[in-house]
N, C-alpha and C positions, 0 to 999 in steps of 0.2 A: 388590702392594698399590697401586702408583701407577696401574696400569691400572684397578683396581677403583674408585679414587677418581675417575678420569676418567669412568668409566661412570656412577657415581652423580651426578657433576656434570652430565653431559649429560642424564641422566634428570630431574634437578631443573630444569634450564633448559627442557627440553621441557614439563614440567608447568606451569612458570610461563607459557610461551607458550600452552599449552592452556587455562589458567585466566584468561587476560587478558579481563576483562570491561569493556566501556564502554557508554555509553548510545547510544540511537538518534541523538540530537543530535550526540554526539561522532563516531559512525561516519559520519554524513553529512558533517560537517566534514572528517573524515579523507579521505573519498572525493573531496571537492572539491579538497583540497590535492594529493592524488596526481594527479588528472586535470589540474590546472593546471600542475603541475611537468612532467608528461609531454608536454603539448601546449600550446604558447604561443598557440594560436588560441582556447583556452577563455576565455570572458569571463563574469563574474558581475555581473548588474545587477538592480535592483529597489528598491522603496521600503524603506529601512531596512537594506540589506545592510551598510552601514558603521556602523550604530548600535552603541553599546557592548553592548547586549543581544544583538546578532547574530542576529536571527530565531530566537528561542528557543534560542540557543547554537550554531546551526549555521554561522554565518559570523563568529564572533568573531575579530578581528584579521586577517581575510583581506585587508582593504584595506591593511594594513601589509606583509603578505607579498608581495602582488601589487598594488602601488599604481597601476599603469597599466591593470589589468584587472578591478578591482573598484570599482564606483562606484554611488552613489545616482542616482535619476532623479526628475523631477517627477511629480506625481500626474496622470498622463495615460496611463492603461493602454493605450488603443487606439493612441496615438501611439508609445509606446516598444516595443510589441509589433511594430508595423510596422518600426520601426528595427531591432529584433533580427532580424526576418526578412530584411531587407536585408543585415545583417551575415552571416547564415547563407548566403545566396545568393552572397556574395562570398568565402566560404572560412573564415569564423570559426565558432566553436561557442558561441553565447551560451546562458547559463542565466538564465532569468528567475525571480525569487523573489517570490511573493505571500504576504503574511502571513495572508491569508484567501482561500479559494476564491472568495468573493463578489466580490473586487476584480477577478478575471479576467473576470467577466461583461461588464465594460465593453470587453473586447477580443475578444469572440467572433467578430466579423466577420473580424478579422485571423487568428485561429486556424483557424476553420472554412473560410473562403473563400480564404485565402492559404496559410498554412503547410501545411495538410492536403492542398492540391490542386496545389501546384507540380509535384511529381513526376509526377502524372497528366497535367497540362496540357502538360508538356514531353516526354511520352513517355519518361520516365525519365532525361532528360538533366540535370535540375536537382534537387538535394536541398536540404531545409531541415533541417539537423541542429541543432535547437533543443530545449532541455529547459525545461519550464515547471513549476516547483515550486509546488504548491497545498496549503496547509495547511487541514485540514478538521477537523470534529468538534466535540464538545461542549466548551464552556468556560463554567462557571457564570456567569450574568449577561450572557452574550454576546447572548442573545435570538434572535429568529427570523431576523435578517439576517446574523449572524456565526457561526453554529454548524452550518451545513449540510454534508452530504456529498453532492456532486453528481457522483459517478462515472459514473452512467448517461448524463448529458448528453454528456460527452466521449467515452465509449465508443461512442456511437451513430455517430460520424463516421468514414467510411473515410479512411485516410491518416494517422490519429493512432494512436500506441501509448499504452497506459495501464497504468501499474504502481502497485501498492499494497503497499509493504513492511509487514511486521508485527513485525519484530524488528531488532536492530542488525546482525546478519549479512547478512540480505538487503537491508537499507536501503543499506548500503555497496556491495554487489555489484550491486544493481539500478541504483543511481545511476551507477556507473562504466559499466555496460552502456548506460545511457540516453545518457550524454554521448558515447560512442563510436558510437552508432547513427546512421545516415544520415537517419533519419526524425524528425519531430517527436514528442517523447515527453512525455506528461503524467505527472508524478511526484507522487503523492498522499502527503502526510504527515499522519497523524492526531496532533493536538495531544497526546493522552493517551499517545502512544507515545514521545514525545521523551525522557522520563525513565525509560524501561524499560531494563534492562541485560541484556547477553548476551555470549557469546564472539564476538570479531571478530579475525581474523588481522591482523597488521600489514601483510602483503604486499598488493600490488595484485591483486585478483581480481574476477571477474565472475559474476553470477547471470543466467542466460539469460532474456531477455524472452520470454514466451509459454509458459513451463513452470511448472506448479504443483508442489507437493511434499506428500507424505504425511508429516505430522508425528507421527501416531500411527496404528498399524494396529489394525483391529478387524474384527469379523464381524457384529455385530448392527445397527449403525446408522451411516450416513455423515453427518458434519457438514461442509458445504461453507462456507468462510468466507474472509475477507480483511481486511487492516488490523486494526483494533482488535477485530473480532469473533473473530479467532483466539484472543485471550486469553480472551474470554468462553466460547468453545467448549471450551477446555482446562479451564476451571473447571467447565463443565457436564458434561464427561466424567468428572471426578472425583466429582461428585455421582451420576451414573448408575452408576459403578462400585460404589457401595454397594448397588445393586440388581442386581448381576451383569449389567449391560449393557455389552458390550464395544464401544466406539465407535471408528470410524475418522474421523480429522480431516484434511481437505484444505485446505491454504493455497494459494489460487489464485495469489498473488503478482502475476500479470498479468491484466488484465481484457480487454485487446485487444492482441494475440491471446489467446484463451482456450484453456486446455488441455482441450479437449473429451474427449480420450481418457482422461485421468486421471479425470475426473468420471464418464464412462460405465463405465469399468472398475470403479470402486468401487461405483457404483450397482447394477451387475449382480451384484456379490459380496454386498452386504448386503441388497439389495432394499428398503431403507428409507433415505430421504434427507431431511435438513432443510437448506435453504439459509438461512444467516444473513446478512442483508444489512446493510451498513454504513449505507445510506441508506434511503429509503422503498421498501417492497417493491412497491407499485403502480407499474407501468411501470419497474421497476428492474432491477438486475443479476440479482437472484434470479428475476425473471420470465423472463429470457432463459435462465437455467440450467434452470429447470423445463421450458421449451419444448424445449430440447436433449434432456433426459431423455425427455420424452413422445414426441418425434419418433423416438427410437431405442428406445422401449420396446415392441418388437415382440411380446413374449410377454405384455404387459400385467400383469406380476407385480411391477413396481416401484411403490412408493407414495412420493410426494414432497410435501413441504410447504415453505412459506417463512415467514420471520419477519424483520421489519426495523423501522424507525421507524414509530410510529403515524401514521396518515394525517392529520397536523395540522402546523401550523407549530410550531417549537420554542419553548416558553415560556422566559421569562427566569429565573424563580425555580427554585431547586434542587428544592423540594418538588413542583413540577409537572413539571419536565423529567425527573425520574427515572422517570416513568411512560411516557415516550415511547420510550426506548431499549430494545433487547433486552438481557436480562440472563441470566446462567447459569440462574436459576430459571425465567424465561419460556421458555428453550430446552428445559429439562427438561419443562415442562408440555406443550409441543408434542410432545416425545418420548413422553409418556404416550399421547397420541392416536394417533400414528402406529404405536406398538407395541401399541396396544390393551391397555394395562396401567394399573393404579392403584398408584402407589407410596405405601406407608404412611409416615406421619410426615414427609412431604416438606417441610412448612412450616418445619421446623427449619433448612433450608438457605436460607430466604428472607431 
């Protein structure tokens, strides 16, 4: 009887651990705390990191836990990025946090011409282990200058790694991997993901940079996505299931390096691919993925299309902005074309 009670107790504890759900914001904060406890060289800097709101909840009270390693900086992005690169070259592991991706544009010279190139210029003798957190995506009323997703700009540069978490689990795992990586890593956080919840282990774990993940297996159509578009694709797949379309969903997780093998394997299986871009599809991540598929489409039997932001600046008003972003309904409309089908009563899902 005692042994039976112990087994039941252990089972209940296991289920509690398995059902532990926290938000993306909480998982990022947890990853920061674990990394800073593990390595005293990890430093967190940026505008507002010690603010009571804590960068959408990701840095709350970290300045109290690590008073000598968490601090605010003046509004001089190019200057403090150079400062962080110097710290990295001297053995520290700085994490820069920008409340919006647009703020980082003031420091592109430091990122592109210094951080990304030191390892190459020194023939591998010097590394710049720096993480730059960039918050992206729609925020109603933010307008054209504070709501962009600029993944393709940073993914274009050799020497940088670029990751895009889509859920609490890979947010924590990718962040820990980024902090421990010897290379400069751009860590994209979508504003609309911060308050989404999911299972996250309490332990310290890593998600490998450069590896994507199949989050739903299917045979009729492949949806390639990352960041917030993963959630949109999951919703689109549920709509398509009403029409007996079995969708496979790939979460890229990393944009540089890109998991080409995962993309090509799924494309060859389903023969139909839609790439759902978080940013503009013109000159974007989706364009690169289509090129990869086309260059390896030797039998010419794979059909692929892309969808992303409309080719315009982001409006400030909700009524206009909602027409700019890809939605589950707009993804399904592209699926109609690529599958050469007409879905009846589709408007009920719009």
